[in-house]
TIMI-2910 file (N, C-alpha, C, CB; in pm, 1 decimal, decimal comma, always signed):
<rs>
+----------+----------+----------+----------+----------+----------+----------+----------+----------+----------+----------+----------+------+
!      n_x !      n_y !      n_z !     ca_x !     ca_y !     ca_z !      c_x !      c_y !      c_z !     cb_x !     cb_y !     cb_z ! resn !
+----------+----------+----------+----------+----------+----------+----------+----------+----------+----------+----------+----------+------+
!  +4323,0 !  -2766,7 !   -602,3 !  +4265,3 !  -2871,1 !   -521,0 !  +4078,5 !  -2826,7 !   -558,2 !  +4332,1 !  -2853,4 !   -326,3 !  Met !
!  +4010,5 !  -2920,2 !   -558,2 !  +3877,6 !  -2929,4 !   -591,7 !  +3790,6 !  -2981,8 !   -482,1 !  +3865,3 !  -3008,2 !   -705,9 !  Phe !
!  +3649,3 !  -2964,0 !   -429,3 !  +3584,8 !  -3023,1 !   -341,2 !  +3449,1 !  -3046,5 !   -411,9 !  +3585,2 !  -2947,8 !   -215,1 !  Ser !
!  +3413,2 !  -3163,3 !   -331,8 !  +3255,9 !  -3161,7 !   -376,1 !  +3178,9 !  -3222,9 !   -227,3 !  +3222,7 !  -3284,0 !   -538,6 !  Met !
!  +3088,2 !  -3114,4 !   -163,5 !  +3040,3 !  -3127,6 !    -65,6 !  +2917,2 !  -3256,7 !    -54,2 !  +3006,9 !  -2998,3 !    -42,8 !  Leu !
!  +2860,1 !  -3272,9 !   -151,8 !  +2743,7 !  -3366,1 !   -170,9 !  +2743,3 !  -3417,8 !   -307,0 !  +2609,6 !  -3298,7 !   -143,0 !  His !
!  +2729,7 !  -3544,7 !   -349,2 !  +2758,4 !  -3629,3 !   -491,5 !  +2656,5 !  -3506,4 !   -580,7 !  +2683,7 !  -3843,2 !   -494,2 !  Pro !
!  +2566,9 !  -3450,3 !   -585,9 !  +2479,1 !  -3384,0 !   -647,3 !  +2531,9 !  -3240,4 !   -656,5 !  +2352,7 !  -3400,4 !   -583,3 !  Leu !
!  +2639,1 !  -3207,9 !   -598,9 !  +2686,9 !  -3072,4 !   -615,0 !  +2781,0 !  -3069,4 !   -711,9 !  +2739,5 !  -3015,3 !   -498,2 !  Asp !
!  +2812,3 !  -2948,6 !   -764,7 !  +2901,4 !  -2923,8 !   -865,6 !  +3042,3 !  -2931,4 !   -789,3 !  +2869,3 !  -2783,2 !   -939,9 !  Glu !
!  +3141,2 !  -2949,9 !   -866,5 !  +3261,0 !  -2953,6 !   -819,8 !  +3333,1 !  -2820,5 !   -822,5 !  +3326,2 !  -3049,1 !   -886,3 !  Ile !
!  +3390,5 !  -2782,1 !   -683,9 !  +3414,9 !  -2616,7 !   -692,6 !  +3568,6 !  -2626,4 !   -606,5 !  +3263,1 !  -2497,5 !   -594,7 !  Thr !
!  +3634,6 !  -2512,5 !   -672,1 !  +3801,9 !  -2500,6 !   -610,6 !  +3778,1 !  -2456,8 !   -448,6 !  +3914,3 !  -2350,9 !   -707,6 !  Pro !
!  +3865,0 !  -2510,5 !   -394,8 !  +3914,5 !  -2503,4 !   -281,2 !  +3962,4 !  -2372,3 !   -238,2 !  +4001,6 !  -2589,5 !   -275,9 !  Leu !
!  +3947,2 !  -2269,0 !   -158,1 !  +3978,3 !  -2145,2 !   -127,6 !  +4026,7 !  -2145,6 !    +57,1 !  +3836,6 !  -2049,8 !   -175,1 !  Val !
!  +4120,5 !  -2081,0 !    +77,1 !  +4166,9 !  -2092,6 !   +226,3 !  +4170,8 !  -1928,6 !   +250,0 !  +4335,2 !  -2184,8 !   +253,6 !  Trp !
!  +4125,8 !  -1879,4 !   +339,5 !  +4132,7 !  -1788,9 !   +443,1 !  +4250,8 !  -1748,9 !   +507,7 !  +4062,9 !  -1827,7 !   +527,8 !  Lys !
!  +4339,7 !  -1672,5 !   +518,5 !  +4475,6 !  -1648,6 !   +627,8 !  +4437,2 !  -1541,8 !   +662,8 !  +4636,8 !  -1640,7 !   +581,1 !  Ser !
!  +4469,4 !  -1549,3 !   +802,6 !  +4450,8 !  -1423,2 !   +926,3 !  +4569,5 !  -1356,1 !   +889,4 !  +4451,6 !  -1469,5 !  +1111,1 !  Gly !
!  +4530,1 !  -1239,1 !   +905,6 !  +4631,6 !  -1132,8 !   +895,8 !  +4664,7 !  -1045,3 !   +986,1 !  +4610,5 !  -1064,4 !   +810,1 !  Gly !
!  +4752,2 !   -969,6 !   +991,9 !  +4771,5 !   -854,4 !  +1102,6 !  +4677,1 !   -774,8 !  +1113,3 !  +4877,7 !   -769,9 !  +1087,4 !  Val !
!  +4626,4 !   -732,7 !  +1249,7 !  +4521,6 !   -646,5 !  +1265,6 !  +4375,4 !   -719,2 !  +1228,4 !  +4553,0 !   -521,9 !  +1176,9 !  Phe !
!  +4369,5 !   -814,9 !  +1204,0 !  +4241,8 !   -865,9 !  +1173,9 !  +4219,2 !   -863,7 !  +1015,7 !  +4134,0 !   -782,4 !  +1250,6 !  Gly !
!  +4314,1 !   -847,1 !   +921,8 !  +4302,1 !   -814,6 !   +813,1 !  +4277,1 !   -983,2 !   +744,0 !  +4428,7 !   -716,0 !   +772,2 !  Ser !
!  +4205,3 !  -1008,0 !   +642,1 !  +4222,1 !  -1144,9 !   +574,0 !  +4248,2 !  -1146,2 !   +449,8 !  +4118,8 !  -1223,9 !   +581,9 !  Ala !
!  +4296,9 !  -1297,6 !   +394,4 !  +4318,1 !  -1299,1 !   +244,0 !  +4282,7 !  -1402,8 !   +233,7 !  +4440,2 !  -1276,1 !   +177,2 !  Arg !
!  +4181,1 !  -1420,5 !   +127,0 !  +4124,8 !  -1535,5 !    +44,2 !  +4203,2 !  -1579,6 !    -89,9 !  +3981,9 !  -1495,1 !     +2,6 !  Val !
!  +4226,0 !  -1706,7 !    -84,2 !  +4318,5 !  -1746,4 !   -207,3 !  +4290,2 !  -1902,2 !   -236,4 !  +4491,4 !  -1720,7 !   -171,0 !  Gln !
!  +4276,0 !  -1911,9 !   -378,5 !  +4278,5 !  -2056,1 !   -404,5 !  +4378,7 !  -2147,1 !   -343,5 !  +4290,7 !  -2072,7 !   -535,1 !  Tyr !
!  +4372,0 !  -2294,5 !   -303,4 !  +4472,5 !  -2396,1 !   -269,2 !  +4490,4 !  -2446,2 !   -404,3 !  +4429,9 !  -2509,5 !   -158,0 !  Val !
!  +4615,8 !  -2388,4 !   -423,8 !  +4700,8 !  -2472,9 !   -544,3 !  +4833,5 !  -2496,1 !   -527,7 !  +4701,8 !  -2407,0 !   -675,6 !  Ala !
!  +4862,7 !  -2551,5 !   -427,7 !  +4981,0 !  -2606,0 !   -389,2 !  +5027,1 !  -2741,7 !   -431,2 !  +4979,5 !  -2602,9 !   -265,8 !  Asp !
!  +5112,4 !  -2752,2 !   -537,8 !  +5125,9 !  -2896,0 !   -587,9 !  +5220,5 !  -2989,6 !   -471,1 !  +5207,6 !  -2890,3 !   -751,5 !  His !
!  +5246,7 !  -2949,4 !   -359,9 !  +5304,5 !  -2995,0 !   -265,7 !  +5216,8 !  -3107,3 !   -177,3 !  +5346,5 !  -2882,2 !   -198,8 !  Ala !
!  +5067,0 !  -3049,8 !   -183,7 !  +4982,5 !  -3059,5 !   -100,3 !  +4952,3 !  -3216,4 !   -110,3 !  +4874,0 !  -2960,5 !   -123,0 !  Leu !
!  +4909,0 !  -3307,6 !    -46,6 !  +4868,8 !  -3435,1 !    -59,2 !  +4737,9 !  -3461,6 !    +26,3 !  +4982,2 !  -3522,8 !    -21,4 !  Arg !
!  +4649,9 !  -3500,3 !     -3,4 !  +4526,3 !  -3531,1 !    +95,9 !  +4556,7 !  -3685,6 !   +158,3 !  +4361,4 !  -3527,7 !     +1,9 !  Ile !
!  +4571,1 !  -3649,8 !   +279,8 !  +4593,8 !  -3805,3 !   +367,1 !  +4482,9 !  -3854,7 !   +440,3 !  +4707,8 !  -3800,9 !   +484,1 !  Val !
!  +4371,9 !  -3776,0 !   +491,6 !  +4285,3 !  -3786,6 !   +530,0 !  +4160,2 !  -3712,4 !   +518,1 !  +4319,6 !  -3798,7 !   +603,5 !  Phe !
!  +4022,9 !  -3775,4 !   +507,2 !  +3889,0 !  -3710,0 !   +496,5 !  +3789,8 !  -3741,0 !   +560,6 !  +3844,0 !  -3712,4 !   +393,7 !  Leu !
!  +3716,9 !  -3653,9 !   +607,1 !  +3605,4 !  -3702,1 !   +680,3 !  +3473,3 !  -3592,2 !   +696,2 !  +3664,8 !  -3742,9 !   +821,9 !  Ser !
!  +3379,9 !  -3685,5 !   +693,8 !  +3253,8 !  -3624,7 !   +636,3 !  +3170,7 !  -3542,1 !   +786,9 !  +3146,2 !  -3773,3 !   +553,4 !  Ser !
!  +3205,1 !  -3593,5 !   +894,9 !  +3148,2 !  -3554,9 !  +1022,6 !  +3207,5 !  -3548,5 !  +1115,5 !  +3067,7 !  -3611,4 !  +1060,4 !  Asp !
!  +3300,6 !  -3470,3 !  +1144,0 !  +3299,3 !  -3333,7 !  +1110,5 !  +3350,0 !  -3340,5 !   +972,3 !  +3382,5 !  -3241,6 !  +1206,5 !  Pro !
!  +3327,8 !  -3232,8 !   +894,0 !  +3356,3 !  -3208,3 !   +773,7 !  +3509,1 !  -3142,8 !   +780,0 !  +3243,0 !  -3121,5 !   +712,9 !  Ser !
!  +3636,1 !  -3223,8 !   +792,8 !  +3752,1 !  -3174,1 !   +763,5 !  +3846,1 !  -3260,3 !   +681,1 !  +3805,8 !  -3138,9 !   +876,8 !  Ile !
!  +3942,2 !  -3184,5 !   +644,1 !  +4087,0 !  -3273,7 !   +547,3 !  +4168,8 !  -3240,2 !   +621,7 !  +4144,8 !  -3233,5 !   +381,4 !  Val !
!  +4301,1 !  -3345,5 !   +614,7 !  +4406,3 !  -3325,6 !   +664,6 !  +4502,9 !  -3327,1 !   +536,6 !  +4428,3 !  -3419,9 !   +774,2 !  Met !
!  +4618,2 !  -3267,7 !   +536,4 !  +4691,9 !  -3241,0 !   +403,4 !  +4817,6 !  -3281,1 !   +461,5 !  +4687,9 !  -3081,9 !   +333,2 !  Thr !
!  +4916,6 !  -3337,5 !   +420,2 !  +5052,4 !  -3328,1 !   +404,4 !  +5172,4 !  -3248,4 !   +299,0 !  +5063,0 !  -3438,2 !   +395,8 !  Tyr !
!  +5221,8 !  -3170,3 !   +338,5 !  +5280,5 !  -3079,8 !   +265,8 !  +5463,1 !  -3182,9 !   +243,2 !  +5270,8 !  -2903,0 !   +368,3 !  Asp !
!  +5476,2 !  -3214,5 !    +96,4 !  +5577,1 !  -3317,5 !    +56,4 !  +5702,9 !  -3213,4 !    +79,7 !  +5556,1 !  -3389,3 !   -115,6 !  Thr !
!  +5701,3 !  -3108,2 !    +72,6 !  +5833,5 !  -3017,2 !    +84,4 !  +5842,6 !  -2965,5 !   +226,1 !  +5832,0 !  -2885,0 !    -20,4 !  Val !
!  +5765,7 !  -2926,4 !   +306,4 !  +5807,0 !  -2889,8 !   +450,4 !  +5794,2 !  -2983,0 !   +529,7 !  +5742,2 !  -2788,7 !   +509,1 !  Gln !
!  +5725,3 !  -3091,1 !   +480,7 !  +5703,6 !  -3218,3 !   +598,6 !  +5591,5 !  -3212,6 !   +662,5 !  +5803,3 !  -3224,8 !   +715,0 !  Gly !
!  +5492,4 !  -3111,4 !   +662,9 !  +5394,9 !  -3082,7 !   +769,0 !  +5262,7 !  -3142,5 !   +731,0 !  +5380,3 !  -2930,6 !   +793,7 !  Leu !
!  +5180,0 !  -3160,4 !   +851,4 !  +5040,5 !  -3213,1 !   +815,7 !  +4981,3 !  -3073,7 !   +855,4 !  +4976,4 !  -3363,1 !   +905,4 !  His !
!  +4889,1 !  -3078,1 !   +793,7 !  +4761,1 !  -2947,2 !   +835,5 !  +4616,2 !  -2996,7 !   +841,6 !  +4750,1 !  -2815,3 !   +708,5 !  Thr !
!  +4558,3 !  -2970,1 !   +939,3 !  +4386,5 !  -2988,2 !   +945,7 !  +4299,9 !  -2906,8 !   +896,9 !  +4333,6 !  -2990,5 !  +1066,4 !  Val !
!  +4230,5 !  -2890,1 !   +784,3 !  +4132,6 !  -2790,8 !   +759,8 !  +4020,8 !  -2809,9 !   +778,1 !  +4129,5 !  -2750,5 !   +660,4 !  Trp !
!  +3919,7 !  -2738,4 !   +826,0 !  +3798,3 !  -2744,0 !   +824,0 !  +3713,8 !  -2708,6 !   +703,1 !  +3770,6 !  -2681,8 !   +916,1 !  Ala !
!  +3642,9 !  -2786,8 !   +650,2 !  +3603,6 !  -2793,4 !   +509,2 !  +3419,5 !  -2706,3 !   +508,7 !  +3609,2 !  -2995,5 !   +456,4 !  Leu !
!  +3408,4 !  -2627,3 !   +475,4 !  +3280,7 !  -2547,2 !   +467,2 !  +3261,8 !  -2457,4 !   +341,6 !  +3272,6 !  -2457,7 !   +588,5 !  Arg !
!  +3131,2 !  -2418,2 !   +291,8 !  +3095,8 !  -2361,1 !   +195,2 !  +3148,0 !  -2212,0 !   +226,2 !  +2953,3 !  -2386,3 !   +171,8 !  Arg !
!  +3184,6 !  -2148,9 !    +99,6 !  +3230,1 !  -2011,7 !   +113,8 !  +3090,2 !  -1919,5 !   +128,9 !  +3327,2 !  -1968,1 !    -22,4 !  Val !
!  +3096,2 !  -1830,9 !   +215,1 !  +2996,7 !  -1740,4 !   +209,5 !  +2996,8 !  -1657,5 !   +114,4 !  +2987,6 !  -1678,7 !   +305,8 !  Lys !
!  +2871,8 !  -1613,3 !    +95,4 !  +2865,3 !  -1512,0 !    -68,2 !  +2950,8 !  -1393,4 !    -50,2 !  +2691,7 !  -1437,8 !   -115,8 !  Pro !
!  +2946,3 !  -1352,6 !    +70,9 !  +3007,9 !  -1220,3 !    +90,3 !  +3168,3 !  -1188,3 !   +108,1 !  +2946,1 !  -1174,2 !   +203,8 !  Glu !
!  +3219,3 !  -1352,9 !    +68,1 !  +3351,2 !  -1340,1 !    +85,4 !  +3441,0 !  -1353,2 !    -66,4 !  +3387,6 !  -1451,4 !   +194,2 !  Val !
!  +3492,4 !  -1246,2 !    -88,3 !  +3544,3 !  -1223,4 !   -218,0 !  +3653,9 !  -1321,0 !   -270,7 !  +3595,3 !  -1090,9 !   -219,0 !  Pro !
!  +3626,3 !  -1397,8 !   -340,5 !  +3734,8 !  -1505,2 !   -406,2 !  +3792,3 !  -1454,7 !   -550,7 !  +3655,7 !  -1663,0 !   -433,4 !  Val !
!  +3924,1 !  -1477,6 !   -523,1 !  +4028,3 !  -1448,4 !   -627,5 !  +3956,0 !  -1434,4 !   -769,9 !  +4142,3 !  -1569,8 !   -630,5 !  Pro !
+----------+----------+----------+----------+----------+----------+----------+----------+----------+----------+----------+----------+------+
</rs>
């Protein structure tokens, strides 16, 4: 999945950070073919997806990745 926060920005891949045990976090690309975008909002900047395999909706807060976050 890719995003563009502004029409003049470059298209960038989406990454998500999962919370781990004892505060450890893992950053990975969003690459699930079962996810479908069902709603977008620019203010607040959120995305709602639907997982066609699990039958679940998820709401994501969309923001730029901070430079100190290592991306795979």
